[in-house]
All heavy atoms as an XYZ file, in Angstrom:
813
protein
N      44.133    -76.642    -92.375
C      43.858    -76.659    -90.958
C      43.863    -75.244    -90.377
O      43.024    -74.903    -89.554
C      44.894    -77.546    -90.265
C      44.677    -77.678    -88.798
S      43.163    -78.562    -88.492
C      43.416    -79.129    -86.883
N      44.844    -74.445    -90.803
C      44.938    -73.077    -90.312
C      43.747    -72.247    -90.774
O      43.276    -71.372    -90.047
C      46.238    -72.434    -90.782
C      47.448    -73.076    -90.142
C      48.655    -73.032    -91.056
O      48.536    -72.555    -92.187
O      49.702    -73.503    -90.611
N      43.261    -72.536    -91.961
C      42.095    -71.829    -92.480
C      40.855    -72.125    -91.634
O      40.075    -71.225    -91.330
C      41.849    -72.220    -93.945
C      40.683    -71.500    -94.640
C      40.929    -70.003    -94.650
C      40.512    -72.022    -96.041
N      40.688    -73.355    -91.220
C      39.552    -73.744    -90.376
C      39.623    -73.018    -89.035
O      38.620    -72.510    -88.525
C      39.511    -75.273    -90.175
C      39.189    -75.951    -91.513
C      38.487    -75.659    -89.115
C      39.288    -77.453    -91.482
N      40.809    -72.929    -88.462
C      40.986    -72.227    -87.187
C      40.671    -70.753    -87.355
O      39.967    -70.157    -86.530
C      42.415    -72.445    -86.642
C      42.608    -73.910    -86.269
C      42.682    -71.534    -85.449
C      44.027    -74.278    -85.907
N      41.154    -70.150    -88.421
C      40.897    -68.734    -88.690
C      39.402    -68.470    -88.869
O      38.850    -67.530    -88.291
C      41.666    -68.281    -89.928
C      41.485    -66.818    -90.322
C      41.979    -65.900    -89.222
C      42.184    -66.534    -91.630
N      38.729    -69.305    -89.622
C      37.283    -69.147    -89.833
C      36.540    -69.316    -88.505
O      35.612    -68.560    -88.208
C      36.780    -70.136    -90.901
C      37.322    -69.736    -92.275
C      35.258    -70.180    -90.916
C      37.046    -70.728    -93.370
N      36.949    -70.260    -87.689
C      36.310    -70.471    -86.386
C      36.459    -69.249    -85.487
O      35.514    -68.840    -84.811
C      36.916    -71.690    -85.682
O      36.708    -72.844    -86.447
N      37.635    -68.663    -85.484
C      37.874    -67.459    -84.680
C      36.997    -66.314    -85.171
O      36.373    -65.601    -84.371
C      39.369    -67.072    -84.707
C      40.185    -68.113    -83.933
C      39.582    -65.676    -84.120
C      41.672    -67.962    -84.072
N      36.903    -66.136    -86.466
C      36.066    -65.077    -87.032
C      34.601    -65.277    -86.652
O      33.907    -64.341    -86.265
C      36.245    -64.997    -88.564
C      37.644    -64.480    -88.899
C      35.174    -64.109    -89.191
C      38.008    -64.562    -90.363
N      34.123    -66.504    -86.728
C      32.729    -66.807    -86.377
C      32.462    -66.476    -84.906
O      31.450    -65.861    -84.572
C      32.392    -68.282    -86.695
C      31.081    -68.693    -86.052
C      32.346    -68.506    -88.193
N      33.368    -66.858    -84.025
C      33.196    -66.588    -82.593
C      33.186    -65.087    -82.324
O      32.340    -64.585    -81.578
C      34.305    -67.293    -81.770
C      34.317    -66.803    -80.336
C      34.124    -68.790    -81.829
N      34.093    -64.355    -82.941
C      34.163    -62.905    -82.743
C      32.883    -62.232    -83.243
O      32.310    -61.373    -82.569
C      35.412    -62.312    -83.442
C      35.349    -60.801    -83.492
C      36.669    -62.775    -82.736
N      32.408    -62.630    -84.411
C      31.179    -62.051    -84.944
C      29.965    -62.382    -84.079
O      29.089    -61.536    -83.880
C      30.951    -62.516    -86.387
C      31.910    -61.946    -87.423
C      31.658    -62.584    -88.790
C      31.794    -60.440    -87.508
N      29.920    -63.586    -83.546
C      28.807    -63.975    -82.679
C      28.801    -63.139    -81.404
O      27.753    -62.658    -80.972
C      28.908    -65.462    -82.342
C      27.756    -65.961    -81.524
C      27.848    -67.451    -81.277
C      26.682    -67.885    -80.411
N      26.769    -69.275    -80.054
N      29.952    -62.952    -80.784
C      30.045    -62.127    -79.572
C      29.656    -60.681    -79.862
O      28.974    -60.046    -79.064
C      31.460    -62.180    -78.983
C      31.808    -63.491    -78.372
C      30.971    -63.741    -77.145
C      31.347    -65.034    -76.483
N      30.475    -65.371    -75.385
N      30.080    -60.170    -81.005
C      29.725    -58.801    -81.383
C      28.206    -58.658    -81.530
O      27.608    -57.697    -81.041
C      30.426    -58.420    -82.688
C      30.050    -57.057    -83.184
N      30.460    -55.909    -82.551
C      29.287    -56.667    -84.232
C      29.969    -54.866    -83.199
N      29.257    -55.303    -84.217
N      27.577    -59.630    -82.166
C      26.120    -59.580    -82.344
C      25.394    -59.669    -80.998
O      24.410    -58.987    -80.776
C      25.658    -60.701    -83.256
C      24.151    -60.705    -83.352
C      23.635    -61.297    -84.573
N      22.186    -61.119    -84.572
C      21.366    -61.912    -85.165
N      21.822    -62.915    -85.859
N      20.087    -61.699    -85.107
N      25.888    -60.512    -80.099
C      25.284    -60.625    -78.771
C      25.344    -59.286    -78.031
O      24.374    -58.882    -77.388
C      25.967    -61.715    -77.954
C      25.638    -63.114    -78.412
C      26.471    -64.181    -77.698
O      27.318    -63.828    -76.837
O      26.268    -65.361    -78.008
N      26.472    -58.590    -78.134
C      26.597    -57.280    -77.478
C      25.649    -56.268    -78.102
O      25.026    -55.478    -77.400
C      28.038    -56.776    -77.562
C      28.957    -57.408    -76.558
C      30.264    -56.646    -76.454
N      30.986    -56.579    -77.713
C      31.918    -57.429    -78.096
N      32.267    -58.423    -77.314
N      32.524    -57.298    -79.257
N      25.522    -56.284    -79.433
C      24.613    -55.362    -80.109
C      23.159    -55.642    -79.729
O      22.379    -54.723    -79.494
C      24.787    -55.456    -81.630
C      26.117    -54.962    -82.135
C      26.340    -53.497    -81.849
O      25.423    -52.704    -81.859
N      27.583    -53.143    -81.570
N      22.785    -56.926    -79.674
C      21.420    -57.294    -79.289
C      21.113    -56.837    -77.874
O      20.029    -56.324    -77.597
C      21.221    -58.807    -79.397
C      21.141    -59.300    -80.828
O      21.019    -58.451    -81.743
O      21.211    -60.529    -81.041
N      22.068    -57.017    -76.964
C      21.849    -56.612    -75.571
C      21.686    -55.099    -75.472
O      20.826    -54.606    -74.748
C      23.003    -57.081    -74.690
C      22.773    -56.773    -73.232
C      23.829    -57.368    -72.346
C      23.496    -57.058    -70.896
N      24.422    -57.637    -69.968
N      22.499    -54.357    -76.217
C      22.413    -52.900    -76.197
C      21.042    -52.434    -76.697
O      20.402    -51.566    -76.096
C      23.523    -52.318    -77.083
C      24.032    -50.969    -76.639
C      25.060    -50.408    -77.599
C      26.386    -51.128    -77.478
N      27.423    -50.514    -78.323
N      20.571    -53.013    -77.785
C      19.261    -52.662    -78.328
C      18.153    -53.036    -77.351
O      17.236    -52.259    -77.096
C      19.027    -53.372    -79.666
C      17.655    -53.189    -80.294
C      17.460    -51.730    -80.709
C      17.483    -54.101    -81.487
N      18.238    -54.207    -76.775
C      17.245    -54.704    -75.823
C      17.147    -53.782    -74.605
O      16.069    -53.400    -74.177
C      17.661    -56.119    -75.432
C      16.940    -56.741    -74.279
C      15.658    -57.255    -74.428
C      17.543    -56.848    -73.029
C      15.009    -57.858    -73.372
C      16.902    -57.455    -71.980
C      15.631    -57.951    -72.156
O      14.995    -58.545    -71.109
N      18.303    -53.389    -74.055
C      18.299    -52.549    -72.863
C      17.841    -51.131    -73.143
O      17.236    -50.494    -72.291
C      19.689    -52.536    -72.233
C      20.035    -53.859    -71.582
C      21.422    -53.898    -70.996
O      22.240    -52.997    -71.279
O      21.700    -54.854    -70.248
N      18.100    -50.621    -74.335
C      17.696    -49.247    -74.639
C      16.245    -49.150    -75.103
O      15.657    -48.077    -75.057
C      18.617    -48.658    -75.712
O      18.439    -49.340    -76.940
N      15.634    -50.253    -75.504
C      14.292    -50.218    -76.064
C      13.173    -50.464    -75.058
O      12.051    -50.014    -75.263
C      14.162    -51.248    -77.185
O      15.078    -50.972    -78.209
N      13.454    -51.189    -73.975
C      12.383    -51.596    -73.066
C      12.776    -51.298    -71.623
O      13.919    -51.527    -71.234
C      12.105    -53.096    -73.224
C      11.860    -53.505    -74.643
C      12.810    -54.220    -75.343
C      10.692    -53.150    -75.298
C      12.607    -54.588    -76.657
C      10.478    -53.515    -76.605
C      11.439    -54.228    -77.295
N      11.813    -50.849    -70.794
C      12.135    -50.581    -69.383
C      12.263    -51.881    -68.594
O      11.728    -52.915    -68.986
C      10.924    -49.780    -68.903
C       9.790    -50.252    -69.761
C      10.413    -50.524    -71.111
N      12.950    -51.800    -67.458
C      12.994    -52.941    -66.558
C      11.652    -53.033    -65.834
O      10.829    -52.117    -65.896
C      14.108    -52.785    -65.507
O      13.812    -51.636    -64.714
C      15.473    -52.638    -66.149
N      11.449    -54.115    -65.110
C      10.190    -54.277    -64.366
C      10.041    -53.157    -63.327
O       8.966    -52.579    -63.178
C      10.168    -55.644    -63.684
C       8.865    -55.939    -62.982
C       8.893    -57.363    -62.401
N       7.570    -57.813    -62.031
C       7.021    -57.589    -60.852
N       7.674    -56.916    -59.940
N       5.809    -58.037    -60.597
N      11.123    -52.846    -62.609
C      11.080    -51.787    -61.593
C      10.756    -50.429    -62.228
O       9.960    -49.657    -61.679
C      12.402    -51.726    -60.845
N      11.356    -50.142    -63.373
C      11.072    -48.883    -64.074
C       9.621    -48.833    -64.527
O       8.971    -47.794    -64.427
C      11.999    -48.721    -65.282
C      13.443    -48.485    -64.923
C      14.366    -48.618    -66.124
O      14.053    -49.295    -67.102
N      15.524    -47.982    -66.036
N       9.102    -49.949    -65.015
C       7.716    -50.004    -65.475
C       6.750    -49.742    -64.326
O       5.819    -48.948    -64.443
C       7.418    -51.360    -66.120
C       6.008    -51.469    -66.648
C       5.678    -50.948    -67.892
C       5.004    -52.063    -65.894
C       4.382    -51.022    -68.374
C       3.709    -52.148    -66.366
C       3.401    -51.629    -67.608
O       2.114    -51.704    -68.071
N       6.988    -50.395    -63.185
C       6.115    -50.209    -62.026
C       6.186    -48.766    -61.533
O       5.165    -48.153    -61.213
C       6.479    -51.212    -60.909
C       6.072    -52.622    -61.343
C       5.801    -50.852    -59.591
C       6.545    -53.718    -60.417
N       7.391    -48.197    -61.483
C       7.546    -46.813    -61.032
C       6.837    -45.839    -61.978
O       6.203    -44.883    -61.544
C       9.020    -46.462    -60.924
N       6.929    -46.093    -63.256
C       6.339    -45.191    -64.251
C       4.819    -45.270    -64.293
O       4.144    -44.278    -64.535
C       6.906    -45.536    -65.625
C       6.489    -44.588    -66.725
C       7.163    -44.933    -68.034
O       8.333    -45.339    -68.016
O       6.491    -44.801    -69.073
N       4.275    -46.444    -64.027
C       2.831    -46.622    -64.164
C       2.108    -46.734    -62.831
O       0.921    -47.059    -62.808
C       2.533    -47.829    -65.062
C       3.017    -47.613    -66.456
N       2.398    -46.763    -67.339
C       4.101    -48.095    -67.094
C       3.058    -46.750    -68.473
N       4.106    -47.552    -68.353
N       2.792    -46.458    -61.728
C       2.164    -46.312    -60.420
C       1.544    -47.552    -59.807
O       0.655    -47.424    -58.987
N       1.994    -48.738    -60.154
C       1.447    -49.936    -59.534
C       2.095    -50.178    -58.172
O       3.254    -49.863    -57.967
C       1.642    -51.152    -60.438
C       0.655    -51.155    -61.572
C       1.322    -51.179    -62.924
O       2.515    -51.208    -63.021
N       0.532    -51.133    -63.966
N       1.330    -50.730    -57.265
C       1.819    -50.962    -55.908
C       1.811    -52.450    -55.594
O       1.093    -53.222    -56.198
C       0.929    -50.219    -54.914
C       0.967    -48.715    -55.106
C       0.069    -48.037    -54.108
C       0.195    -46.538    -54.240
N      -0.763    -45.961    -55.120
N       2.595    -52.827    -54.606
C       2.653    -54.197    -54.097
C       3.010    -55.221    -55.177
O       2.568    -56.365    -55.113
C       1.330    -54.591    -53.438
C       0.982    -53.677    -52.288
O       1.871    -53.169    -51.626
N      -0.292    -53.459    -52.060
N       3.744    -54.820    -56.176
C       4.157    -55.754    -57.218
C       3.054    -56.167    -58.169
O       3.232    -57.048    -58.988
N       1.884    -55.538    -58.062
C       0.768    -55.850    -58.949
C       1.017    -55.164    -60.287
O       0.935    -53.955    -60.394
C      -0.552    -55.370    -58.337
C      -1.742    -55.686    -59.214
O      -1.701    -56.720    -59.912
O      -2.706    -54.901    -59.207
N       1.341    -55.943    -61.300
C       1.659    -55.379    -62.610
C       0.453    -55.517    -63.523
O      -0.108    -56.597    -63.677
C       2.890    -56.080    -63.230
C       3.204    -55.514    -64.588
C       4.083    -55.954    -62.316
N       0.076    -54.415    -64.122
C      -1.041    -54.403    -65.063
C      -0.590    -53.717    -66.349
O       0.310    -52.900    -66.346
C      -2.245    -53.670    -64.487
C      -2.832    -54.378    -63.293
C      -4.186    -53.813    -62.914
N      -4.829    -54.660    -61.927
C      -5.568    -55.720    -62.216
N      -5.765    -56.062    -63.456
N      -6.122    -56.435    -61.266
N      -1.261    -54.042    -67.418
C      -0.959    -53.442    -68.719
C      -1.325    -51.957    -68.691
O      -2.408    -51.590    -68.233
C      -1.740    -54.165    -69.809
S      -1.530    -53.412    -71.441
N      -0.438    -51.131    -69.206
C      -0.720    -49.699    -69.260
C      -1.693    -49.376    -70.389
O      -2.286    -48.300    -70.404
C       0.566    -48.908    -69.434
S       1.485    -49.312    -70.930
N      -1.894    -50.308    -71.309
C      -2.803    -50.072    -72.425
C      -4.245    -50.433    -72.120
O      -5.164    -49.647    -72.328
N      -4.452    -51.637    -71.562
C      -5.826    -52.106    -71.363
C      -6.158    -52.424    -69.908
O      -7.314    -52.688    -69.590
C      -6.098    -53.332    -72.240
S      -5.210    -54.813    -71.726
N      -5.171    -52.414    -69.022
C      -5.424    -52.674    -67.612
C      -5.434    -54.149    -67.228
O      -5.677    -54.481    -66.071
N      -5.158    -55.034    -68.152
C      -5.180    -56.466    -67.880
C      -4.003    -56.864    -66.986
O      -2.918    -56.283    -67.067
C      -5.099    -57.257    -69.190
O      -4.975    -58.631    -68.927
N      -4.221    -57.862    -66.136
C      -3.133    -58.383    -65.312
C      -2.583    -59.686    -65.892
O      -1.700    -60.300    -65.310
C      -3.615    -58.613    -63.879
O      -4.638    -59.583    -63.865
N      -3.100    -60.101    -67.037
C      -2.627    -61.335    -67.695
C      -1.411    -60.993    -68.554
O      -1.532    -60.369    -69.598
C      -3.732    -61.938    -68.550
C      -4.893    -62.414    -67.725
C      -6.055    -62.908    -68.538
N      -5.718    -63.262    -69.911
C      -6.431    -64.090    -70.658
N      -7.520    -64.633    -70.183
N      -6.076    -64.349    -71.895
N      -0.251    -61.433    -68.074
C       1.010    -61.098    -68.749
C       1.768    -62.381    -69.040
O       1.891    -63.253    -68.189
C       1.853    -60.162    -67.859
C       1.090    -58.857    -67.642
C       3.210    -59.896    -68.488
C       1.702    -57.962    -66.613
N       2.276    -62.479    -70.247
C       3.095    -63.627    -70.621
C       4.496    -63.124    -70.948
O       4.704    -61.935    -71.161
C       2.488    -64.370    -71.805
C       2.419    -63.569    -73.081
C       1.772    -64.395    -74.192
N       1.811    -63.699    -75.437
C       0.863    -62.894    -75.898
N      -0.217    -62.670    -75.180
N       0.986    -62.305    -77.069
N       5.459    -64.031    -70.964
C       6.807    -63.582    -71.318
C       7.303    -64.332    -72.538
O       7.025    -65.498    -72.736
C       7.761    -63.687    -70.129
C       8.060    -65.092    -69.717
O       8.717    -65.816    -70.459
N       7.602    -65.489    -68.552
N       8.007    -63.587    -73.355
C       8.588    -64.113    -74.590
C      10.095    -64.041    -74.481
O      10.652    -63.125    -73.893
C       8.176    -63.265    -75.783
C       6.773    -63.385    -76.238
C       5.868    -64.349    -75.916
C       6.098    -62.490    -77.112
N       4.678    -64.110    -76.534
C       4.785    -62.969    -77.287
C       6.467    -61.333    -77.767
C       3.859    -62.339    -78.090
C       5.538    -60.702    -78.571
C       4.248    -61.211    -78.726
N      10.732    -64.976    -75.116
C      12.180    -64.922    -75.223
C      12.538    -63.881    -76.285
O      11.965    -63.858    -77.354
C      12.712    -66.290    -75.629
O      14.087    -66.205    -75.850
N      13.465    -63.026    -75.944
C      13.884    -61.985    -76.888
C      15.205    -62.384    -77.520
O      16.230    -61.777    -77.281
C      14.005    -60.648    -76.174
N      15.197    -63.417    -78.319
C      16.430    -63.823    -78.973
C      16.666    -65.313    -78.976
O      17.796    -65.760    -78.947
N      15.629    -66.076    -78.977
C      15.805    -67.519    -79.039
C      15.484    -68.194    -77.723
O      15.450    -67.581    -76.671
N      15.262    -69.466    -77.808
C      14.842    -70.251    -76.653
C      15.840    -70.198    -75.504
O      15.468    -70.194    -74.339
C      14.633    -71.700    -77.104
C      14.106    -72.617    -76.048
C      13.809    -73.984    -76.624
N      14.991    -74.676    -77.093
C      15.726    -75.496    -76.356
N      15.399    -75.727    -75.126
N      16.784    -76.083    -76.871
N      17.109    -70.144    -75.795
C      18.127    -70.152    -74.754
C      18.605    -68.756    -74.365
O      19.550    -68.618    -73.606
C      19.318    -71.005    -75.198
C      18.995    -72.477    -75.429
C      20.216    -73.209    -75.951
C      18.475    -73.122    -74.171
N      17.943    -67.739    -74.855
C      18.332    -66.371    -74.534
C      17.930    -66.023    -73.104
O      16.848    -66.378    -72.655
C      17.652    -65.402    -75.498
O      17.886    -64.075    -75.105
N      18.792    -65.310    -72.376
C      18.422    -64.904    -71.021
C      17.473    -63.709    -71.006
O      16.916    -63.371    -69.971
C      19.767    -64.526    -70.391
C      20.594    -64.086    -71.538
C      20.154    -64.947    -72.709
N      17.271    -63.069    -72.141
C      16.457    -61.862    -72.207
C      14.992    -62.214    -72.430
O      14.651    -62.947    -73.342
C      16.940    -60.947    -73.328
C      18.420    -60.679    -73.250
C      19.266    -61.060    -74.273
C      18.970    -60.077    -72.133
C      20.619    -60.836    -74.193
C      20.328    -59.849    -72.040
C      21.149    -60.222    -73.066
O      22.483    -60.006    -72.980
N      14.112    -61.664    -71.581
C      12.685    -61.941    -71.668
C      11.928    -60.633    -71.810
O      12.255    -59.637    -71.166
C      12.189    -62.644    -70.400
C      13.006    -63.825    -69.940
C      13.064    -64.945    -70.914
N      11.776    -65.588    -71.054
C      11.517    -66.564    -71.900
N      12.472    -67.019    -72.687
N      10.340    -67.089    -71.984
N      10.919    -60.635    -72.665
C      10.010    -59.505    -72.803
C       8.663    -59.921    -72.235
O       8.152    -60.990    -72.561
C       9.844    -59.109    -74.275
C      11.067    -58.512    -74.941
C      10.786    -58.264    -76.420
C      11.484    -57.229    -74.260
N       8.088    -59.096    -71.384
C       6.802    -59.391    -70.765
C       5.734    -58.603    -71.517
O       5.824    -57.385    -71.649
C       6.852    -59.059    -69.280
C       7.848    -59.924    -68.573
N       7.489    -61.066    -67.908
C       9.197    -59.846    -68.481
C       8.570    -61.640    -67.415
N       9.626    -60.917    -67.753
N       4.743    -59.329    -72.014
C       3.766    -58.801    -72.962
C       2.356    -59.031    -72.427
O       2.062    -60.086    -71.862
C       3.929    -59.524    -74.326
C       2.959    -59.003    -75.355
C       5.357    -59.402    -74.828
N       1.487    -58.050    -72.634
C       0.091    -58.188    -72.240
C      -0.550    -59.304    -73.064
O      -0.431    -59.329    -74.288
C      -0.655    -56.875    -72.451
S      -2.419    -57.006    -72.112
N      -1.243    -60.192    -72.388
C      -1.886    -61.318    -73.058
C      -3.099    -60.878    -73.878
O      -3.441    -61.501    -74.878
C      -2.308    -62.363    -72.023
C      -2.837    -63.622    -72.611
N      -2.024    -64.527    -73.256
C      -4.083    -64.130    -72.671
C      -2.756    -65.537    -73.678
N      -4.007    -65.330    -73.337
N      -3.733    -59.786    -73.478
C      -4.957    -59.351    -74.147
C      -4.721    -58.416    -75.327
O      -5.358    -58.545    -76.366
C      -5.894    -58.690    -73.136
C      -6.353    -59.674    -72.068
O      -6.415    -60.888    -72.371
O      -6.621    -59.244    -70.939
N      -3.801    -57.452    -75.173
C      -3.630    -56.469    -76.264
C      -2.244    -56.503    -76.916
O      -1.942    -55.690    -77.779
C      -3.942    -55.060    -75.761
S      -2.723    -54.375    -74.616
N      -1.376    -57.429    -76.496
C      -0.035    -57.622    -77.067
C       0.894    -56.414    -76.930
O       1.812    -56.237    -77.718
C      -0.113    -58.044    -78.537
C      -0.643    -59.446    -78.708
O      -0.415    -60.269    -77.804
O      -1.282    -59.718    -79.742
N       0.688    -55.593    -75.916
C       1.594    -54.479    -75.648
C       2.822    -55.005    -74.917
O       2.694    -55.741    -73.937
C       0.895    -53.416    -74.767
O      -0.261    -52.946    -75.436
C       1.816    -52.244    -74.464
N       4.015    -54.632    -75.388
C       5.242    -55.014    -74.690
C       5.372    -54.097    -73.479
O       5.396    -52.874    -73.616
C       6.471    -54.900    -75.601
C       6.335    -55.860    -76.789
C       7.746    -55.195    -74.808
C       7.429    -55.724    -77.822
N       5.445    -54.695    -72.289
C       5.430    -53.912    -71.064
C       6.825    -53.645    -70.502
O       7.190    -52.504    -70.261
C       4.579    -54.627    -70.008
C       3.161    -54.978    -70.453
C       2.445    -55.756    -69.366
C       2.390    -53.736    -70.837
N       7.601    -54.685    -70.275
C       8.923    -54.504    -69.673
C       9.805    -55.702    -69.999
O       9.366    -56.665    -70.601
C       8.819    -54.303    -68.153
C       8.115    -55.424    -67.418
C       8.823    -56.509    -66.918
C       6.741    -55.389    -67.217
C       8.183    -57.535    -66.250
C       6.091    -56.409    -66.540
C       6.821    -57.474    -66.055
O       6.182    -58.485    -65.388
N      11.061    -55.602    -69.566
C      12.039    -56.659    -69.834
C      12.589    -57.206    -68.530
O      12.592    -56.528    -67.506
C      13.189    -56.125    -70.671
C      14.013    -55.078    -69.940
C      15.146    -54.547    -70.808
N      15.606    -53.261    -70.354
C      16.612    -53.084    -69.509
N      17.254    -54.110    -69.019
N      16.967    -51.876    -69.146
N      13.014    -58.440    -68.572
C      13.764    -59.041    -67.464
C      14.900    -59.857    -68.056
O      14.908    -60.145    -69.251
C      12.880    -59.963    -66.588
O      12.329    -60.991    -67.404
C      11.786    -59.198    -65.884
N      15.838    -60.176    -67.206
C      16.955    -61.013    -67.642
C      17.077    -62.145    -66.635
O      17.133    -61.913    -65.438
C      18.236    -60.186    -67.676
C      19.393    -60.900    -68.293
C      20.585    -59.981    -68.508
O      20.414    -58.765    -68.590
O      21.692    -60.523    -68.582
N      17.064    -63.356    -67.121
C      17.157    -64.502    -66.226
C      18.536    -65.114    -66.342
O      19.218    -64.996    -67.360
C      16.092    -65.539    -66.559
C      16.264    -66.136    -67.937
C      15.167    -67.114    -68.264
N      15.353    -67.530    -69.647
C      14.997    -68.698    -70.107
N      14.404    -69.548    -69.322
N      15.201    -69.016    -71.360
N      18.942    -65.766    -65.283
C      20.223    -66.461    -65.304
C      19.974    -67.873    -65.795
O      19.125    -68.584    -65.270
C      20.849    -66.482    -63.921
C      21.303    -65.119    -63.473
C      22.069    -65.204    -62.193
C      22.535    -63.801    -61.822
N      23.369    -63.802    -60.642
N      20.701    -68.244    -66.805
C      20.563    -69.586    -67.362
C      21.484    -70.543    -66.626
O      22.587    -70.172    -66.219
C      20.921    -69.578    -68.844
C      20.006    -68.757    -69.738
C      20.561    -68.727    -71.153
C      18.608    -69.316    -69.740
N      21.041    -71.781    -66.446
C      21.938    -72.758    -65.823
C      23.118    -73.041    -66.745
O      22.995    -72.964    -67.966
C      21.056    -73.991    -65.659
C      19.956    -73.827    -66.642
C      19.764    -72.352    -66.832
N      24.232    -73.342    -66.146
C      25.402    -73.676    -66.961
C      25.164    -75.005    -67.641
O      24.635    -75.940    -67.055
C      26.652    -73.741    -66.098
C      27.046    -72.387    -65.578
C      28.346    -72.459    -64.857
C      28.714    -71.059    -64.388
N      29.987    -71.040    -63.705
N      25.533    -75.046    -68.896
C      25.337    -76.266    -69.671
C      26.445    -77.250    -69.354
O      27.613    -76.887    -69.244
C      25.333    -75.934    -71.157
C      24.170    -75.043    -71.531
C      24.214    -74.668    -72.965
N      23.960    -75.831    -73.788
C      24.052    -75.835    -75.113
N      24.406    -74.766    -75.742
N      23.807    -76.920    -75.798
N      26.067    -78.488    -69.212
C      27.038    -79.539    -68.993
C      27.580    -79.987    -70.343
O      26.824    -80.241    -71.259
C      26.403    -80.707    -68.267
C      25.975    -80.376    -66.871
C      25.363    -81.582    -66.201
C      24.891    -81.225    -64.811
N      24.212    -82.346    -64.156
N      28.884    -80.032    -70.414
C      29.500    -80.480    -71.655
C      29.635    -81.997    -71.616
O      30.060    -82.579    -70.623
C      30.866    -79.826    -71.845
C      30.772    -78.357    -72.006
N      30.357    -77.765    -73.159
C      31.013    -77.340    -71.138
C      30.366    -76.461    -73.023
N      30.749    -76.180    -71.796
N      29.266    -82.588    -72.689
C      29.390    -84.037    -72.785
C      30.799    -84.382    -73.255
O      31.327    -83.765    -74.169
C      28.382    -84.588    -73.774
C      26.972    -84.398    -73.329
C      26.040    -84.997    -74.331
N      24.670    -84.756    -73.945
C      23.636    -84.890    -74.743
N      23.825    -85.276    -75.974
N      22.433    -84.655    -74.305
N      31.355    -85.352    -72.628
C      32.657    -85.813    -73.100
C      32.455    -87.124    -73.854
O      31.670    -87.970    -73.465
C      33.616    -86.010    -71.920
O      33.086    -86.942    -71.029
N      33.149    -87.231    -74.914
C      33.009    -88.403    -75.753
C      34.241    -89.300    -75.580
O      35.357    -88.814    -75.549
C      32.862    -88.001    -77.230
C      31.621    -87.229    -77.501
C      31.641    -85.851    -77.564
C      30.419    -87.895    -77.690
C      30.484    -85.133    -77.811
C      29.254    -87.184    -77.940
C      29.293    -85.812    -78.000
N      33.957    -90.555    -75.476
C      35.051    -91.523    -75.349
C      35.256    -92.184    -76.697
O      34.335    -92.635    -77.331
C      34.702    -92.571    -74.308
C      34.672    -92.000    -72.909
C      34.261    -93.025    -71.884
N      35.054    -94.236    -71.998
C      34.703    -95.384    -71.463
N      33.602    -95.483    -70.776
N      35.456    -96.441    -71.602
N      36.485    -92.207    -77.086
C      36.838    -92.904    -78.312
C      37.258    -94.314    -77.957
O      38.123    -94.528    -77.116
C      37.968    -92.176    -79.040
C      37.621    -90.751    -79.477
C      38.868    -90.110    -80.071
C      36.516    -90.758    -80.486
N      36.637    -95.254    -78.576
C      36.968    -96.662    -78.268
C      37.888    -97.232    -79.314
O      37.886    -96.932    -80.438
C      35.712    -97.510    -78.219
O      34.848    -97.002    -77.237
């Protein structure tokens, strides 16, 4: 029983460490939306690709479906433009009744 608890603690610690490393890499690799607009001179929130000029932008999850980190990518030339972070809704925990 103690071994299971120890392994569980190790798994949780390693998962948190990886999440921090992923966030650090994500933040250092891609500009925010505001930084992107400031750098590429777009006005009125009109975001266009710096590579091809397209306004068709899609967003990808940067770390899985439930990740709050999003990368915004040009739909036409696949250039990664900027990053955003969304707030995820809190998950409801299901309680199980033992009969």
